[in-house]
VOBA-1610 file (N, C-alpha, C; in pm, whole numbers, padded with zeros to 5 digits, always signed):
BEGIN
Met+05764-07709+01383Met+05784-07762+01217Met+05938-07837+01241Leu+05857-07958+01137Leu+05956-08059+01131Leu+06035-07975+01003Tyr+06171-08007+01008Tyr+06304-07907+00914Tyr+06366-08094+00877Lys+06380-08124+00750Lys+06487-08186+00718Lys+06632-08181+00754Lys+06668-08274+00843Lys+06827-08294+00917Lys+06979-08284+00833Arg+07042-08182+00795Arg+07143-08195+00736Arg+07251-08076+00780Leu+07356-08208+00783Leu+07527-08206+00781Leu+07611-08121+00784Met+07588-08028+00754Met+07717-07885+00674Met+07798-07852+00798Thr+07893-08003+00783Thr+08048-07962+00844Thr+08145-08044+00746Pro+08291-07968+00779Pro+08351-08045+00727Pro+08391-08199+00733Gly+08289-08270+00794Gly+08327-08439+00834Gly+08300-08435+00979Pro+08204-08554+01031Pro+08154-08635+00945Pro+08096-08553+00811Thr+08074-08613+00689Thr+08024-08560+00597Thr+07789-08646+00611Glu+07759-08629+00505Glu+07601-08657+00466Glu+07618-08830+00419Val+07578-08914+00406Val+07679-09052+00349Val+07510-09035+00276Pro+07535-09074+00136Pro+07417-09111+00010Pro+07387-09262+00066Pro+07226-09268+00081Pro+07149-09407+00050Pro+07190-09521+00007Thr+07225-09525-00060Thr+07282-09608-00137Thr+07411-09684+00010Val+07466-09573-00016Val+07608-09631+00101Val+07582-09673+00202Leu+07466-09611+00291Leu+07395-09606+00421Leu+07359-09797+00424Ala+07300-09844+00304Ala+07216-09976+00288Ala+07355-10056+00265Glu+07464-10007+00206Glu+07583-10125+00286Glu+07610-10149+00399Ala+07575-10117+00491Ala+07601-10162+00615Ala+07503-10215+00666Ala+07356-10201+00609Ala+07278-10322+00680Ala+07271-10519+00600Lys+07394-10503+00512Lys+07414-10634+00479Lys+07478-10711+00565Pro+07436-10858+00547Pro+07475-10932+00676Pro+07646-10941+00637Ile+07749-10972+00776Ile+07930-10911+00786Ile+07917-11093+00680Met+08024-11047+00557Met+08097-11104+00540Met+08229-11219+00602His+08287-11312+00594His+08393-11323+00709His+08510-11237+00570His+08620-11210+00674His+08718-11125+00636His+08815-11176+00495Arg+08789-11333+00573Arg+08897-11428+00502Arg+08878-11472+00403Thr+08762-11450+00365Thr+08726-11550+00224Thr+08754-11450+00071Pro+08757-11529+00031Pro+08766-11443-00138Pro+08658-11339-00190Gln+08562-11394-00150Gln+08455-11305-00153Gln+08467-11155-00093Phe+08482-11164-00014Phe+08560-11005+00099Phe+08730-10974+00054Arg+08781-11025+00013Arg+08920-10977+00000Arg+08921-10931-00169Lys+08781-10967-00238Lys+08785-10933-00410Lys+08700-10819-00409Ile+08645-10754-00310Ile+08571-10597-00283Ile+08648-10517-00294Leu+08778-10610-00142Leu+08877-10499-00078Leu+08991-10465-00176Thr+09004-10574-00293Thr+09084-10540-00405Thr+09047-10456-00554Glu+08911-10467-00557Glu+08830-10316-00612Glu+08853-10248-00521Val+08850-10204-00396Val+08832-10075-00263Val+08967-10018-00303Val+09049-10074-00365Val+09204-10035-00332Val+09203-09989-00494Ala+09149-10090-00553Ala+09201-10013-00770Ala+09145-09880-00729Gly+08983-09823-00707Gly+08953-09772-00691Gly+08984-09619-00648Leu+09020-09656-00522Leu+09113-09502-00420Leu+09221-09473-00560Lys+09329-09553-00578Lys+09389-09491-00638Lys+09359-09396-00723Arg+09244-09452-00855Arg+09173-09338-00903Arg+09145-09223-00780Val+09100-09230-00687Val+09058-09088-00651Val+09185-08985-00595Phe+09321-09121-00552Phe+09408-09008-00542Phe+09516-09019-00649Lys+09468-09037-00752Lys+09537-09011-00838Lys+09698-09037-00873Thr+09691-09227-00849Thr+09862-09285-00818Thr+09792-09374-00877Glu+09965-09470-00828Glu+09991-09547-00887Glu+10058-09649-00739Asn+10128-09553-00647Asn+10154-09552-00557Asn+10038-09669-00424Asp+10146-09726-00312Asp+10064-09845-00316Asp+09990-09773-00167Ile+09814-09858-00173Ile+09751-09783-00061Ile+09701-09842+00046Leu+09726-09772+00133Leu+09702-09916+00247Leu+09539-09877+00300Ile+09509-09961+00387Ile+09349-09905+00468Ile+09358-09956+00614Tyr+09351-09872+00708Tyr+09376-09911+00860Tyr+09197-09886+00937Pro+09101-09943+01024Pro+09032-09891+01095Pro+09094-09796+01204Ala+09054-09664+01119Ala+09084-09538+01235Ala+09029-09414+01211Ala+09023-09336+01235Ala+09039-09200+01214Ala+09133-09169+01087Gly+09135-09057+01087Gly+09255-09019+01013Gly+09319-08972+01057Thr+09351-08918+01193Thr+09464-08898+01257Thr+09540-09008+01255Gly+09409-09152+01273Gly+09540-09251+01253Gly+09636-09246+01152Ala+09602-09244+01022Ala+09657-09261+00923Ala+09834-09148+00946Met+09832-09050+01015Met+09841-08930+00965Met+09979-08971+01101Glu+09948-09047+01214Glu+09988-09106+01297Glu+10134-09225+01238Ala+10034-09305+01159Ala+10132-09388+01077Ala+10261-09336+01003Ala+10193-09164+00939Ala+10325-09157+00850Ala+10434-09146+00957Val+10359-09087+01027Val+10505-09001+01164Val+10596-09112+01197Val+10542-09211+01205Val+10584-09343+01285Val+10649-09441+01180Asn+10621-09457+01058Asn+10656-09484+00955Asn+10802-09452+00855Leu+10824-09306+00869Leu+10929-09222+00836Leu+10990-09175+00902Cys+10999-09192+01030Cys+11081-09115+01073Cys+11177-09238+01209Ser+11251-09162+01295Ser+11316-09180+01401Ser+11366-09105+01496Pro+11308-09130+01622Pro+11358-09087+01773Pro+11510-08968+01719Gly+11463-08836+01678Gly+11599-08747+01685Gly+11575-08692+01513Asp+11496-08763+01427Asp+11529-08691+01340Asp+11440-08528+01314His+11491-08536+01195His+11440-08346+01182His+11356-08338+01074Ile+11203-08268+01159Ile+11105-08282+01028Ile+11089-08161+01008Leu+11064-08069+00859Leu+10967-07970+00869Leu+10801-07952+00871Val+10709-07879+00953Val+10605-07900+00953Val+10496-07735+00950Ala+10446-07744+00826Ala+10423-07671+00749Ala+10302-07607+00775Ser+10262-07540+00847Ser+10116-07540+00949Ser+10001-07392+00893Cys+09952-07390+00905Cys+09801-07324+00858Cys+09730-07342+00932Gly+09688-07372+01059Gly+09546-07402+01141Gly+09610-07518+01238Asn+09451-07551+01270Asn+09489-07752+01408Asn+09488-07810+01375Phe+09482-07855+01240Phe+09505-07985+01180Phe+09700-08030+01178Gly+09721-07855+01052Gly+09886-07885+01059Gly+09936-07868+01200Asn+09888-07855+01330Asn+09996-07834+01425Asn+09995-07966+01468Arg+09901-08092+01483Arg+09883-08190+01413Arg+09992-08287+01408Trp+10030-08274+01319Trp+10162-08306+01331Trp+10264-08308+01380Thr+10255-08213+01413Thr+10403-08110+01546Thr+10389-08193+01637Asp+10237-08238+01686Asp+10188-08314+01806Asp+10228-08462+01810Ile+10217-08505+01718Ile+10284-08652+01704Ile+10389-08639+01639Ala+10433-08601+01625Ala+10651-08579+01640Ala+10669-08595+01747Lys+10654-08493+01807Lys+10664-08441+01974Lys+10695-08606+02019Ala+10549-08680+02036Ala+10600-08787+02097Ala+10607-08899+02078Tyr+10680-08916+01949Tyr+10770-09045+01933Tyr+10901-08979+01920Gly+10903-08843+01980Gly+11056-08854+02025Gly+11127-08754+01861Val+11075-08744+01772Val+11122-08628+01623Val+11126-08541+01668Gln+11183-08459+01609Gln+11274-08280+01610Gln+11224-08230+01493Ser+11038-08169+01484Ser+11019-08091+01446Ser+11027-07947+01414Glu+11034-07894+01323Glu+11076-07737+01297Glu+10941-07679+01264His+10909-07613+01375His+10759-07570+01330His+10750-07460+01269Tyr+10654-07464+01158Tyr+10706-07331+01054Tyr+10469-07283+01002Glu+10429-07253+01104Glu+10302-07179+01161Glu+10279-07060+01121Val+10236-07017+01021Val+10148-06800+00939Val+10043-06847+01030Ala+10047-06702+01020Ala+09869-06653+01134Ala+09771-06759+01026Trp+09688-06818+01130Trp+09497-06857+01090Trp+09493-06783+00983Gly+09381-06849+00920Gly+09307-06729+00766Gly+09418-06729+00648Thr+09536-06789+00671Thr+09636-06712+00584Thr+09711-06867+00534Pro+09768-06895+00342Pro+09857-07031+00317Pro+09937-06969+00383Val+10044-07087+00386Val+10179-07166+00396Val+10214-07081+00264Asp+10319-07020+00308Asp+10446-06988+00190Asp+10532-07105+00117Pro+10477-07170+00039Pro+10613-07228-00069Pro+10776-07213-00045Gln+10764-07032-00080Gln+10898-07022-00072Gln+10964-07067+00072Glu+10944-07029+00147Glu+10947-07028+00291Glu+10978-07194+00337Ile+10927-07311+00280Ile+10943-07404+00318Ile+11083-07461+00237Gln+11063-07334+00049Gln+11237-07418+00027Gln+11327-07348+00125Lys+11312-07241+00198Lys+11424-07196+00254Lys+11465-07262+00357Arg+11374-07354+00429Arg+11430-07389+00550Arg+11427-07493+00469Leu+11408-07578+00373Leu+11482-07714+00394Leu+11645-07727+00300Ala+11682-07554+00270Ala+11768-07525+00245Ala+11899-07534+00376Ala+11852-07493+00486Ala+11922-07443+00542Ala+11891-07550+00646Asp+11838-07653+00646Asp+11800-07768+00736Asp+11863-07860+00630Pro+11988-07914+00564Pro+11975-08049+00528Pro+11936-08202+00518Ala+11920-08188+00715Ala+11916-08333+00772Ala+11747-08326+00762Ile+11705-08228+00729Ile+11492-08272+00723Ile+11507-08365+00632Lys+11430-08477+00722Lys+11394-08599+00610Lys+11241-08615+00567Ala+11206-08525+00660Ala+11060-08536+00521Ala+10988-08340+00588Val+10904-08337+00550Val+10835-08220+00572Val+10651-08292+00557Phe+10583-08205+00622Phe+10477-08273+00659Phe+10336-08104+00692Thr+10227-08112+00562Thr+10219-08068+00530Thr+09997-08075+00516Thr+09928-07952+00474Thr+09836-07975+00489Thr+09732-07943+00358Leu+09677-08032+00260Leu+09639-07978+00173Leu+09471-07927+00162Ser+09349-07908+00263Ser+09255-07831+00328Ser+09259-07877+00431Glu+09293-07689+00482Glu+09308-07694+00676Glu+09174-07693+00670Thr+09078-07802+00755Thr+08938-07790+00819Thr+08962-07660+00917Ser+09064-07615+00995Ser+08989-07524+01123Ser+08983-07404+01035Thr+09029-07412+00869Thr+09065-07216+00880Thr+09003-07232+00758Gly+08970-07348+00667Gly+08892-07338+00540Gly+09009-07234+00406Ile+09151-07291+00490Ile+09236-07285+00365Ile+09259-07378+00295Glu+09343-07347+00158Glu+09424-07452+00003Glu+09485-07476+00041Ser+09618-07491+00047Ser+09730-07508+00022Ser+09769-07535-00071Asp+09892-07504-00152Asp+09927-07490-00323Asp+10055-07613-00250Ile+09988-07734-00310Ile+10035-07855-00254Ile+10131-07850-00377Lys+10052-07855-00496Lys+10125-07931-00644Lys+10304-07754-00624Thr+10292-07715-00612Thr+10410-07612-00588Thr+10536-07641-00479Ile+10459-07656-00363Ile+10503-07734-00227Ile+10619-07839-00264Ala+10519-07958-00392Ala+10558-08072-00409Ala+10677-08074-00493Gly+10652-07998-00573Gly+10769-07956-00660Gly+10901-07921-00598Ile+10884-07805-00540Ile+11011-07783-00407Ile+11045-07920-00325Val+10972-07995-00275Val+11036-08069-00214Val+11097-08214-00259Ala+11038-08250-00356Ala+11079-08338-00489Ala+11247-08342-00495Lys+11276-08223-00534Lys+11441-08179-00565Lys+11516-08225-00441Thr+11478-08243-00301Thr+11578-08252-00211Thr+11556-08416-00207Pro+11616-08510-00105Pro+11560-08576-00049Pro+11494-08617+00069Ala+11461-08493+00138Ala+11325-08528+00152Ala+11185-08599+00129Val+11147-08603+00161Val+10978-08702+00131Val+10851-08562+00123Leu+10797-08548+00090Leu+10672-08493+00108Leu+10522-08519+00201Val+10473-08519+00303Val+10379-08633+00343Val+10291-08487+00364Val+10135-08535+00307Val+09987-08450+00263Val+09881-08468+00373Asp+09874-08382+00446Asp+09694-08511+00522Asp+09600-08393+00401Ala+09512-08517+00324Ala+09416-08481+00254Ala+09266-08497+00315Ile+09298-08567+00418Ile+09209-08616+00514Ile+09030-08500+00492Ser+09021-08401+00458Ser+08920-08326+00426Ser+08970-08283+00271Gly+09033-08275+00211Gly+09023-08263+00073Gly+09020-08339-00062Leu+09045-08449-00012Leu+09061-08561-00109Leu+08912-08581-00189Gly+08850-08607-00288Gly+08795-08626-00374Gly+08673-08476-00329Ala+08713-08378-00324Ala+08690-08326-00330Ala+08748-08165-00393Ile+08865-08197-00370Ile+08933-08075-00385Ile+09074-08152-00483Pro+09133-08083-00637Pro+09238-08124-00631Pro+09375-08197-00565Met+09367-08356-00597Met+09503-08423-00551Met+09518-08438-00644Lys+09665-08492-00680Lys+09690-08519-00817Lys+09815-08596-00731Thr+09819-08680-00648Thr+09956-08744-00614Thr+10054-08791-00641Asp+10026-08848-00759Asp+10159-08870-00950Asp+10206-08781-01001Glu+10109-08709-01033Glu+10168-08597-01097Glu+10275-08463-01024Trp+10194-08452-00929Trp+10268-08310-00817Trp+10366-08393-00798Lys+10373-08599-00716Lys+10494-08575-00713Lys+10530-08548-00506Ala+10371-08569-00454Ala+10364-08594-00348Ala+10355-08824-00281Asp+10440-08755-00198Asp+10539-08859-00193Asp+10405-08979-00057Val+10363-08950+00039Val+10319-09003+00111Val+10186-08853+00142Val+10041-08952+00138Val+09883-08880+00113Val+09775-08988+00218Val+09764-08879+00305Val+09654-08964+00401Val+09520-08902+00428Ala+09391-09001+00465Ala+09282-08956+00414Ala+09223-09032+00500Gly+09069-08943+00475Gly+08974-09025+00588Gly+08870-09098+00553Ser+08747-09166+00577Ser+08661-09232+00487Ser+08540-09106+00545Gln+08537-09041+00697Gln+08396-08926+00658Gln+08393-08825+00621Lys+08487-08764+00476Lys+08458-08629+00443Lys+08447-08657+00285Gly+08518-08629+00203Gly+08470-08634+00056Gly+08463-08732+00004Leu+08483-08884+00138Leu+08405-09000+00012Leu+08326-09031+00077Met+08299-09016+00126Met+08105-09012+00156Met+08099-09103+00229Ile+08144-09157+00312Ile+08117-09285+00459Ile+08091-09244+00524Pro+08092-09315+00641Pro+08048-09234+00744Pro+08193-09376+00817Pro+08318-09239+00934Pro+08419-09194+01011Pro+08463-09365+01005Gly+08564-09387+00997Gly+08653-09528+01091Gly+08741-09605+01030Leu+08756-09496+00925Leu+08869-09590+00781Leu+08981-09482+00769Ala+09091-09474+00770Ala+09241-09458+00719Ala+09266-09512+00633Ile+09322-09398+00568Ile+09364-09435+00399Ile+09500-09385+00369Val+09593-09420+00322Val+09738-09396+00314Val+09779-09388+00201Ser+09830-09387+00137Ser+09886-09366-00050Ser+10111-09387+00004Ile+10220-09488-00020Ile+10313-09420-00039Ile+10420-09439-00141Ser+10430-09362-00186Ser+10542-09343-00306Ser+10678-09446-00299Ala+10757-09491-00383Ala+10881-09571-00346Ala+10959-09482-00309Lys+11013-09347-00302Lys+11077-09255-00201Lys+10995-09260-00089Ala+10957-09276-00048Ala+10880-09294+00094Ala+10882-09456+00164Trp+10892-09547+00041Trp+10950-09656+00116Trp+11058-09672+00165Glu+11140-09613+00104Glu+11294-09609+00117Glu+11365-09550+00230Leu+11282-09458+00284Leu+11251-09380+00411Leu+11232-09490+00540Ala+11073-09522+00525Ala+11066-09650+00602Ala+11176-09722+00630Asn+11219-09778+00491Asn+11246-09885+00552Asn+11370-09915+00666Val+11413-09783+00715Val+11511-09717+00841Val+11412-09689+00941Ser+11334-09663+00942Ser+11233-09570+01027Ser+11345-09700+01193Lys+11328-09599+01341Lys+11281-09675+01424Lys+11253-09636+01516Cys+11117-09570+01484Cys+11018-09559+01540Cys+10906-09683+01648Pro+10867-09661+01747Pro+10799-09748+01756Pro+10658-09780+01687Lys+10625-09906+01628Lys+10464-09952+01561Lys+10482-10101+01555Tyr+10351-10099+01530Tyr+10260-10233+01559Tyr+10126-10285+01437Tyr+10107-10151+01569Tyr+09904-10175+01470Tyr+09976-10076+01340Phe+09965-09992+01366Phe+10096-09933+01277Phe+10131-09942+01108Ser+10213-10064+01125Ser+10358-10126+01032Ser+10311-10116+00887Trp+10343-10002+00843Trp+10292-10019+00706Trp+10345-10210+00640Ala+10447-10173+00631Ala+10550-10314+00641Ala+10446-10469+00637Lys+10370-10437+00753Lys+10237-10525+00829Lys+10123-10529+00714Ala+10095-10443+00669Ala+09992-10416+00617Ala+10030-10439+00486Gln+10129-10385+00385Gln+10195-10379+00230Gln+10234-10566+00207Lys+10241-10625+00341Lys+10331-10763+00293Lys+10157-10842+00303Ala+10029-10825+00407Ala+09921-10842+00367Ala+09840-10836+00275Met+09867-10676+00229Met+09794-10687+00098Met+09811-10730-00084Lys+10018-10766-00077Lys+10070-10793-00140Lys+10091-10928-00201Ala+10056-11084-00051Ala+10127-11133-00054Ala+10077-11265-00214Glu+09977-11246-00224Glu+09862-11287-00297Glu+09796-11200-00393Ala+09699-11246-00537Ala+09688-11218-00583Ala+09547-11133-00547Leu+09440-11135-00458Leu+09360-11064-00429Leu+09417-10954-00254Ala+09404-10872-00260Ala+09448-10778-00108Ala+09416-10836-00035Asp+09439-10792+00096Asp+09430-10897+00233Asp+09485-10774+00291Thr+09459-10797+00432Thr+09467-10685+00598Thr+09556-10821+00670Pro+09634-10770+00783Pro+09678-10815+00848Pro+09592-10854+01004Tyr+09510-10774+01018Tyr+09433-10784+01118Tyr+09269-10707+01097Thr+09140-10814+01169Thr+09017-10790+01135Thr+09025-10572+01058Pro+08997-10646+00959Pro+08887-10488+00905Pro+08754-10405+00974Ser+08748-10317+00907Ser+08607-10216+00907Ser+08560-10294+00786Ile+08438-10427+00781Ile+08416-10520+00711Ile+08310-10407+00636Ser+08195-10373+00723Ser+08070-10294+00681Ser+08128-10175+00593Leu+08238-10105+00658Leu+08288-09964+00645Leu+08397-10016+00484Ile+08386-10098+00455Ile+08470-10159+00327Ile+08387-10139+00239Leu+08233-10202+00282Leu+08141-10229+00181Leu+08065-10103+00152Gln+08062-10035+00181Gln+08003-09909+00229Gln+08090-09828+00124Leu+08245-09837+00137Leu+08317-09784+00045Leu+08364-09803-00068Ala+08313-09892-00112Ala+08304-09977-00208Ala+08214-09891-00302Glu+08075-09886-00274Glu+07966-09846-00276Glu+08041-09622-00324Ala+08070-09593-00226Ala+08078-09453-00251Ala+08159-09430-00380Leu+08254-09560-00377Leu+08316-09491-00503Leu+08291-09529-00655Arg+08194-09630-00629Arg+08100-09687-00815Arg+08022-09513-00773Leu+07986-09536-00682Leu+07934-09323-00715Leu+07999-09176-00751Ile+08119-09248-00699Ile+08221-09178-00757Ile+08249-09160-00874Glu+08237-09287-00893Glu+08342-09311-01109Glu+08229-09261-01154Ala+08054-09289-01095Ala+08045-09259-01212Ala+07994-09100-01257Glu+08012-09004-01090Glu+08042-08824-01143Glu+08055-08811-01188Gly+08228-08850-01177Gly+08402-08888-01272Gly+08388-08769-01156Leu+08548-08766-01149Leu+08589-08744-01066Leu+08667-08537-01038Glu+08683-08558-01211Glu+08673-08413-01243Glu+08559-08332-01219Ala+08436-08390-01206Ala+08325-08288-01221Ala+08270-08299-01052Ile+08304-08363-01008Ile+08282-08386-00802Ile+08379-08214-00831Trp+08500-08250-00838Trp+08589-08088-00815Trp+08517-08020-00835Asp+08461-07960-00976Asp+08402-07862-01008Asp+08271-07821-00957Arg+08210-07945-00882Arg+08071-07966-00833Arg+08108-07855-00696His+08200-07915-00577His+08263-07818-00516His+08313-07682-00483Ala+08365-07672-00672Ala+08431-07477-00643Ala+08332-07439-00695Arg+08169-07450-00737Arg+08055-07411-00746Arg+07988-07374-00646Leu+07946-07541-00541Leu+07921-07498-00422Leu+08006-07402-00343Ala+08106-07423-00323Ala+08193-07286-00194Ala+08190-07216-00274Gln+08197-07175-00352Gln+08151-06981-00457Gln+08052-06890-00355Ala+07922-07025-00409Ala+07795-06997-00369Ala+07823-06929-00236Thr+07874-07056-00174Thr+07828-07005+00023Thr+07941-06923+00033Arg+08057-06854-00055Arg+08129-06726+00017Arg+08064-06622-00007Glu+07995-06599-00207Glu+07889-06536-00213Glu+07797-06447-00136Ala+07760-06529-00108Ala+07628-06512+00000Ala+07652-06478+00111Met+07733-06511+00210Met+07821-06487+00330Met+07880-06315+00315Lys+07919-06275+00194Lys+07951-06168+00158Lys+07833-06088+00115Ala+07800-06145+00059Ala+07599-06060+00029Ala+07553-06020+00142Leu+07513-06126+00306Leu+07539-06086+00392Leu+07594-05989+00507Gly+07688-05916+00446Gly+07805-05834+00486Gly+07889-05920+00589Leu+07942-06067+00572Leu+08007-06130+00674Leu+08182-06090+00601Lys+08219-06141+00652Lys+08349-06136+00640Lys+08420-06355+00685Leu+08482-06277+00502Leu+08531-06471+00551Leu+08701-06459+00631Tyr+08686-06574+00647Tyr+08818-06575+00744Tyr+08956-06591+00676Ala+08921-06684+00588Ala+09057-06662+00511Ala+09000-06706+00301Pro+09003-06522+00299Pro+08946-06495+00137Pro+09086-06508+00046Gln+09239-06565+00071Gln+09307-06586-00033Gln+09278-06748+00037Gln+09253-06792-00111Gln+09313-06971-00119Gln+09211-07033-00005Ala+09112-06984-00038Ala+09002-07072+00006Ala+09018-07184+00022Ser+08968-07273+00145Ser+08956-07392+00027Ser+08803-07474-00062Asn+08757-07526-00112Asn+08628-07550-00223Asn+08550-07716-00095Ala+08609-07739+00027Ala+08541-07794+00111Ala+08476-07740+00184Val+08552-07636+00286Val+08444-07606+00406Val+08482-07418+00385Thr+08398-07348+00410Thr+08397-07209+00434Thr+08404-07155+00581Ala+08501-07075+00611Ala+08517-06972+00713Ala+08461-06878+00741Ile+08341-06822+00845Ile+08327-06707+00853Ile+08341-06600+00920Tyr+08365-06490+00977Tyr+08378-06417+01149Tyr+08225-06415+01196Val+08211-06424+01300Val+08077-06333+01355Val+08088-06236+01373Pro+07975-06136+01317Pro+07985-06032+01356Pro+07936-05940+01492Glu+08022-05901+01442Glu+07993-05820+01652Glu+07858-05849+01664Asn+07890-05795+01770Asn+07703-05856+01839Asn+07637-05927+01822Val+07644-06049+01763Val+07584-06201+01675Val+07657-06273+01847Asp+07625-06337+01901Asp+07653-06461+01973Asp+07685-06575+01876Val+07767-06661+01862Val+07825-06714+01778Val+07789-06873+01848Ser+07752-06875+01958Ser+07689-07039+02005Ser+07574-07076+02050Lys+07481-06923+02012Lys+07363-06922+01994Lys+07298-06866+01823Leu+07404-06871+01753Leu+07382-06875+01606Leu+07352-07003+01543Phe+07523-07105+01620Phe+07560-07222+01615Phe+07388-07316+01650Lys+07295-07312+01767Lys+07192-07378+01802Lys+07121-07356+01713Thr+07067-07245+01693Thr+06962-07167+01633Thr+06987-07285+01471Val+07099-07240+01429Val+07059-07329+01272Val+07051-07484+01335Arg+07122-07544+01425Arg+07089-07609+01419Arg+06981-07725+01451Asp+06930-07706+01554Asp+06815-07691+01662Asp+06702-07689+01616Val+06677-07524+01562Val+06570-07545+01490Val+06529-07583+01371Tyr+06591-07519+01244Tyr+06642-07520+01130Tyr+06708-07680+01074Gly+06760-07717+01185Gly+06811-07871+01195Gly+06949-07900+01087Ile+07049-07814+01112Ile+07121-07767+00980Ile+07274-07748+01104Thr+07309-07882+01163Thr+07463-07873+01116Thr+07560-07800+01102Leu+07631-07707+01165Leu+07759-07606+01119Leu+07853-07647+01168Ala+07973-07587+01196Ala+08087-07637+01261Ala+08137-07467+01322Thr+08141-07464+01441Thr+08212-07386+01495Thr+08409-07406+01500Gly+08461-07253+01570Gly+08558-07202+01530Gly+08664-07260+01645Gln+08729-07366+01604Gln+08867-07454+01657Gln+09030-07365+01701Gly+09136-07387+01866Gly+09180-07317+01859Gly+09192-07156+01870Val+09279-07117+01823Val+09250-06918+01823Val+09166-06900+01747Ala+09070-06940+01673Ala+08925-06898+01629Ala+08817-06926+01688Lys+08844-06982+01769Lys+08706-07069+01872Lys+08644-06903+01917Gly+08493-06926+01906Gly+08447-06860+01861Gly+08453-06701+01887Lys+08548-06679+01710Lys+08545-06557+01636Lys+08486-06628+01514Ile+08466-06770+01492Ile+08439-06806+01345Ile+08298-06932+01406Phe+08248-06934+01231Phe+08156-07047+01212Phe+08226-07143+01078Arg+08185-07224+01069Arg+08227-07313+00937Arg+08078-07385+00861Ile+08099-07324+00724Ile+08049-07419+00626Ile+08032-07522+00583Gly+08054-07656+00591Gly+08140-07792+00484Gly+08016-07755+00378His+08077-07785+00277His+07999-07817+00144His+08083-07937+00088Leu+08078-08034+00135Leu+08198-08122+00036Leu+08098-08297+00048Gly+08171-08393-00014Gly+08124-08511+00000Gly+07980-08514-00095Tyr+07865-08514-00036Tyr+07729-08562-00056Tyr+07617-08410-00032Ala+07700-08352-00121Ala+07635-08198-00053Ala+07575-08146-00269Asp+07487-08073-00236Asp+07436-08028-00356Asp+07376-07904-00372Asp+07347-07822-00434Asp+07293-07705-00457Asp+07220-07685-00309Phe+07094-07701-00349Phe+06995-07656-00251Phe+06985-07703-00147Asp+07112-07803-00103Asp+07223-07834+00084Asp+07249-07653+00094Val+07308-07598+00049Val+07393-07491+00006Val+07280-07361+00007Ile+07175-07362-00074Ile+07084-07281-00040Ile+07003-07225+00080Ala+06972-07381+00163Ala+06860-07407+00267Ala+06976-07333+00373Thr+07107-07406+00395Thr+07216-07321+00496Thr+07215-07194+00519Val+07208-07097+00325Val+07257-06986+00402Val+07115-06930+00456Ala+06959-06995+00348Ala+06868-06914+00452Ala+06912-06962+00577Ala+06932-07080+00592Ala+06898-07122+00771Ala+06996-06985+00879Val+07081-06919+00821Val+07221-06919+00890Val+07153-06723+00806Glu+07055-06697+00767Glu+06994-06537+00733Glu+06913-06535+00864Arg+06799-06663+00842Arg+06719-06653+00967Arg+06802-06638+01170Ala+06887-06702+01147Ala+06970-06703+01282Ala+07020-06590+01279Leu+07070-06532+01217Leu+07124-06386+01234Leu+06980-06261+01256Leu+06860-06309+01199Leu+06807-06218+01238Leu+06738-06259+01344Glu+06643-06306+01372Glu+06707-06334+01530Glu+06766-06312+01629Gln+06887-06241+01612Gln+07052-06162+01692Gln+06986-06030+01639Asn+06932-06005+01543Asn+06868-05873+01553Asn+07009-05819+01469Tyr+07073-05887+01366Tyr+07108-05825+01272Tyr+07083-05761+01131Val+07126-05697+01084Val+07000-05590+00975Val+07081-05694+00863Leu+06993-05720+00807Leu+06979-05804+00673Leu+06841-05772+00564Gln+06870-05779+00487Gln+06753-05799+00423Gln+06734-05955+00389Ile+06611-06035+00382Ile+06633-06096+00415Ile+06563-06185+00246Gly+06693-06282+00222Gly+06692-06376+00099Gly+06822-06343+00063Gln+06868-06173+00072Gln+06983-06166-00004Gln+07119-06283-00038Gly+07125-06339+00104Gly+07225-06402+00098Gly+07183-06525-00017Val+07119-06563-00037Val+07019-06674-00090Val+07039-06637-00269Ala+06993-06478-00258Ala+06953-06476-00386Ala+07143-06483-00503Ala+07242-06450-00403Ala+07345-06409-00446Ala+07419-06555-00446Ala+07390-06696-00355Ala+07472-06842-00415Ala+07349-06876-00576Glu+07212-06814-00490Glu+07200-06864-00655Glu+07235-06793-00802Lys+07250-06676-00783Lys+07296-06671-00889Lys+07422-06719-00926Val+07546-06775-00838Val+07640-06849-00860Val+07582-07001-00931Leu+07535-07071-00871Leu+07470-07139-00858Leu+07355-07205-00987Phe+07284-07095-01070Phe+07196-07079-01108Phe+07244-07007-01298Gly+07391-06988-01299Gly+07442-06917-01356Gly+07398-06763-01376Arg+07312-06766-01346Arg+07144-06610-01335Arg+07252-06556-01233
//
């Protein structure tokens, strides 16, 4: 039987048809007024999504490129930083810091639980030498959403800057960069921004620039100063090196779609899809990996006893056409994850829940067919 292919992972995500079509356009030269006008409009649109008036820089890279750029532009070898991690991608901050000789105080909570803002406050008070706090808005590996508003309020009262990995959260859940006083926010293109992988984006506050101006970590391609010089040299935005031209065109169209729906409406849509997914899984008797502060971008679910997660994943993907995500790190083999962000709608969630039901039944898991779907529909249709 033919099934529509669905990508229900926390990245990459589905790409809208009009955004896909932009990649089929002939390549234009990046040093032309035509392209630079588009780039200028993209930067303005990104500022609205980031909810910031801070500087925005764009690199041809995965989101990890923006993470590395944040470390090398803010830090010097031997500097003290604090990493507040609740999963695999939070740990990546420490790995990058170590690669550049930056001393990371690693505060990691049990996976499936959120970081405690008060613990961050305690550690900042204990070590005034900490120059930056690195954390995660939406932890993809565990399905946790951090309380960035509270964390930012704590860090703002200190000399340290706050750096937020919003790669899977931006455009899916609230991230109010300026209002919350987040100094550096990094994002990737293949999540809530609804385009293919390949763009890394960073917003930088005046406070962060002060630290960047004295950074001694080696950098060239990821230099904020070089990118900023090109961006601000003339009336139209520019880049120091060749940009990902087609991806910028796609991002311009994706931002038009975001503007049309409205950012707050998009946040509400993601909240509804996430709630529907969580209620469906609970109705099937499955246990959520992150029962508190669950992210509206991705839901992580424990695999029940006597169910083979690898077989479950392959059945949903190869038989029913829906790609999910499995566990990472300490959660490998214990959970599966359903992404519901970006270009996702009610019926994507319903189809995914139905596929999970069928795959569970094929492994003799006891359930009443349709009970998960019914729970999801109750949330989605308000009945």
